[in-house]
C-alpha positions as CSV (number, residue, x, y, z in Angstrom):
1,M,73.8,74.3,95.8
2,N,71.4,77.5,95.4
3,D,73.0,80.5,95.0
4,F,72.7,81.9,98.9
5,Q,75.2,79.2,100.1
6,Q,77.4,80.0,97.7
7,E,77.3,83.2,98.4
8,K,78.0,82.3,101.8
9,E,80.9,79.9,100.8
10,K,82.8,82.7,99.5
11,L,82.6,84.7,102.3
12,T,83.8,82.2,104.8
13,A,86.5,81.3,102.3
14,A,87.3,85.0,102.3
15,L,87.0,84.9,106.7
16,S,89.6,82.2,106.5
17,N,92.1,83.3,104.0
18,L,95.0,84.6,106.4
19,K,97.8,85.4,104.7
20,V,99.3,87.1,107.8
21,S,99.7,86.7,111.4
22,N,97.4,88.0,114.0
23,D,99.2,90.4,115.4
24,I,100.0,92.5,111.8
25,E,96.5,91.9,111.1
26,K,93.9,93.2,113.8
27,A,93.4,96.9,113.1
28,N,94.1,99.8,115.7
29,A,90.2,100.7,116.4
30,D,90.2,104.2,115.6
31,L,88.5,105.5,112.8
32,K,90.2,107.8,110.8
33,K,88.7,110.9,109.3
34,H,90.9,113.0,106.9
35,I,89.4,116.8,106.3
36,G,90.1,118.8,103.5
37,A,88.4,121.2,100.8
38,P,87.6,118.7,97.3
39,G,90.6,118.3,95.1
40,M,92.9,117.4,98.1
41,G,93.6,113.9,97.2
42,K,91.9,112.9,100.3
43,T,90.8,109.5,98.4
44,T,94.0,108.9,97.0
45,F,95.8,108.9,100.1
46,V,93.9,106.1,101.7
47,Q,94.1,104.0,98.5
48,N,97.8,104.7,98.4
49,L,97.9,103.8,102.1
50,A,95.8,100.4,101.6
51,N,98.5,99.5,98.8
52,A,101.2,100.4,100.9
53,M,99.4,98.1,103.3
54,G,99.5,95.3,101.3
55,R,95.5,95.7,101.8
56,D,92.3,95.5,99.7
57,C,90.4,99.0,99.5
58,Q,86.4,99.0,99.3
59,S,85.4,102.4,98.8
60,I,82.1,103.5,99.7
61,P,81.1,106.6,97.7
62,L,78.2,108.3,100.6
63,A,77.4,111.2,98.3
64,G,73.5,110.9,97.9
65,F,73.6,107.8,99.5
66,K,69.9,106.1,101.0
67,E,70.2,102.4,100.9
68,S,72.5,99.9,98.6
69,G,70.6,97.2,96.6
70,E,73.7,94.9,97.6
71,Y,74.1,95.4,101.2
72,S,73.2,97.8,104.6
73,I,74.9,99.5,107.0
74,L,74.5,96.7,109.9
75,G,72.4,94.3,107.5
76,D,69.2,92.0,108.0
77,E,68.0,89.0,107.2
78,K,67.5,89.9,103.3
79,K,70.8,91.9,102.5
80,P,74.6,91.7,103.7
81,S,76.2,93.9,106.1
82,L,78.8,96.4,104.4
83,V,81.5,95.3,106.5
84,A,80.5,91.2,105.0
85,W,79.8,92.6,101.7
86,A,83.4,94.6,101.5
87,I,85.0,91.4,102.8
88,K,83.2,89.1,99.9
89,K,83.4,91.9,97.1
90,Q,87.7,91.8,98.5
91,S,87.7,88.4,98.9
92,S,90.1,89.9,102.1
93,K,89.5,88.9,105.8
94,N,91.1,92.4,106.3
95,P,90.2,95.1,104.1
96,V,90.5,98.9,104.3
97,I,87.1,100.8,104.2
98,L,86.9,104.0,103.0
99,L,83.9,106.1,104.1
100,D,83.9,108.6,101.0
101,E,82.1,112.0,102.6
102,L,80.9,110.9,105.4
103,E,79.1,114.8,106.0
104,K,76.8,113.9,102.4
105,V,74.9,110.9,104.9
106,E,71.7,113.1,105.2
107,D,69.6,110.1,105.8
108,K,68.8,109.9,110.0
109,E,68.4,105.7,109.7
110,I,71.7,105.6,108.1
111,Q,73.6,108.0,110.4
112,K,72.5,106.2,113.4
113,H,74.0,102.5,111.8
114,L,76.9,103.9,111.2
115,I,77.3,105.6,114.4
116,Q,76.6,101.5,115.7
117,L,78.9,100.4,113.5
118,F,81.6,102.6,114.7
119,K,80.8,102.3,118.4
120,D,81.0,98.3,117.8
121,Y,84.6,99.1,115.9
122,K,85.9,101.0,118.5
123,K,85.1,98.5,121.1
124,G,86.6,95.9,118.9
125,E,83.7,93.7,119.3
126,K,82.6,90.9,117.0
127,F,79.7,91.6,114.6
128,T,77.3,89.1,113.3
129,D,76.1,89.2,110.0
130,K,72.4,88.3,110.2
131,Y,72.0,87.7,106.3
132,Y,75.1,85.7,106.4
133,Q,74.8,84.1,110.0
134,T,78.5,84.5,110.0
135,E,80.7,86.2,112.9
136,I,83.0,89.0,111.6
137,D,85.8,89.8,113.9
138,L,85.9,94.0,113.1
139,S,89.1,94.7,114.3
140,H,90.4,93.0,111.5
141,I,88.9,95.7,109.5
142,T,90.7,99.3,108.7
143,F,87.9,102.2,108.5
144,F,88.9,105.7,107.0
145,A,86.7,108.4,106.4
146,T,86.8,111.5,104.2
147,V,85.3,114.4,105.1
148,N,84.9,118.0,102.8
149,Y,83.5,120.3,105.2
150,I,83.4,119.6,108.8
151,D,80.8,121.9,109.8
152,D,78.3,119.7,107.2
153,L,79.0,116.9,109.8
154,D,76.6,115.1,112.0
155,M,77.8,116.2,115.8
156,E,77.2,112.2,116.3
157,L,79.1,111.0,114.0
158,K,81.8,113.7,114.5
159,K,82.1,112.0,118.4
160,E,83.0,109.1,116.8
161,I,86.0,109.5,115.0
162,D,89.5,110.9,115.3
163,I,90.0,113.8,113.1
164,T,93.2,114.6,110.8
165,E,93.0,117.8,109.0
166,L,94.7,118.1,105.7
167,P,96.7,121.3,105.3
168,D,96.2,123.2,101.7
169,F,98.8,122.5,99.3
170,T,101.3,125.4,98.6
171,S,101.7,126.4,95.0
172,E,105.1,124.0,95.0
173,E,103.4,121.5,95.8
174,K,100.3,121.4,93.2
175,E,103.1,122.2,90.5
176,K,104.8,119.2,91.7
177,I,101.7,117.0,91.8
178,L,100.7,118.1,88.3
179,K,104.6,117.5,86.7
180,M,103.9,113.7,88.0
181,K,100.3,113.7,86.3
182,A,102.0,115.2,83.3
183,K,104.5,113.1,82.9
184,E,102.0,110.0,83.4
185,I,100.7,111.4,80.1
186,N,103.8,112.1,78.0
187,D,104.7,109.0,78.8
188,K,102.2,107.5,76.8
189,Y,102.9,109.6,73.3
190,S,106.7,109.0,73.4
191,G,106.7,109.2,69.9
192,K,106.1,113.2,70.5
193,K,109.1,115.3,71.1
194,G,109.1,116.5,74.7
195,G,105.2,115.1,75.6
196,I,102.2,117.0,74.9
197,I,102.3,118.9,78.0
198,S,104.6,121.3,78.7
199,E,106.1,122.9,82.1
200,E,104.6,126.2,80.4
201,V,101.5,124.7,80.4
202,I,101.5,123.4,83.7
203,K,102.2,127.2,85.3
204,K,99.5,128.3,82.9
205,I,97.0,126.0,84.1
206,L,98.1,127.2,87.6
207,Q,98.0,130.7,87.1
208,R,94.3,130.3,85.0
209,I,93.1,127.8,87.7
210,K,92.6,129.0,91.6
211,E,91.5,126.1,93.9
212,V,92.7,125.1,97.3
213,G,93.0,121.4,95.8
214,I,93.7,120.4,92.2
215,R,90.8,118.4,90.6
216,Q,90.1,121.3,88.4
217,A,94.0,121.4,87.4
218,E,94.1,117.4,86.6
219,R,91.2,118.0,84.7
220,A,92.6,120.9,82.5
221,L,95.8,118.1,82.1
222,Y,93.3,115.2,80.7
223,K,91.6,117.9,78.2
224,V,95.0,118.7,76.7
225,E,95.9,114.7,76.5
226,Q,92.1,114.9,74.7
227,E,92.5,117.7,72.3
228,Y,95.9,115.9,71.2
229,I,93.7,113.0,70.3
230,Y,91.4,115.1,68.4
231,T,93.9,117.2,66.8
232,K,95.5,113.8,65.4
233,N,92.8,112.0,64.5
234,K,92.0,114.6,62.1
235,G,95.4,115.3,61.1
236,E,96.2,118.8,62.2
237,K,98.9,120.0,63.7
238,F,99.0,120.2,67.6
239,T,100.0,122.9,70.0
240,A,99.8,123.3,73.8
241,T,101.0,126.4,74.0
242,E,97.1,128.2,74.1
243,N,95.5,128.1,77.1
244,P,93.7,124.8,78.0
245,Q,90.0,125.6,78.9
246,E,88.9,124.4,82.4
C-alpha cells in the first residue's frame, strides 16, 4: 500500500468515526471571531471551550502565514485542504478549527481562499478535497478566529465573521487569574512551605506590569519559578519577595 493510500484511509476512518448523533455533531454555521488585545486569553478560551464540548481543537497560527508545506487552505491535487488536514491530524470528523490572529494574514491569495472557505461554511455546503478525492461535510466543523486589532483585519474577511469583543480584564480578574496560575506552580513544589509565589509577589507583579491582558504578568510568574529552580540547583537560599523581572 502506497503512502497516499494509507493517508486517504486514515482520513476516511476519521470521517466515518461518529461518536455522537448528527443533531449534536452538526455545528452552527457561524464563524465566531473573538477580538481583544494580546494576552486576553482568546486562544485559551477557545481551547477550553472545545474541551468542554468534547471536541478536538486544531489551532492554526496565522501570524506571518504564507503557505504550509502540509496543506493549503482550499487544497489541490498536491496538498490536502486545511479542513481535511485538521480532520486527519485530530482523527476527528468534527474538530474545532481555531484560526489564530486572523488579521495577520497578509497574502491576498490566502485571504481570498479563506473568504471562499468561510462562504462555503456559512452555506453549510459539502466540500470536496481534491487531494484525498473525498467529500467533507463542513457543517460538522466549528470555526473560531481570534483577532488582536480589528482595524488591521481585511474588510472582506471582516464581512464573513460574527464579532465578539472581549472586555479588558479588571484588576480583580487579573489577580484571580494570577492566583490560579501561581497555585499551579506552587503545587509542583509542595515541599516549599507556603509555596514559592506568595500573594505579595502577585501584587508586586501587577503593580509593575501595566497591560490590558495578563501575558507579561504570567511570564513574570514563570520567571519566579525559573529563579527558584536556579537558586535551588546552586544550593542557595531562595526568596521571592524582590520585584520579579519582566
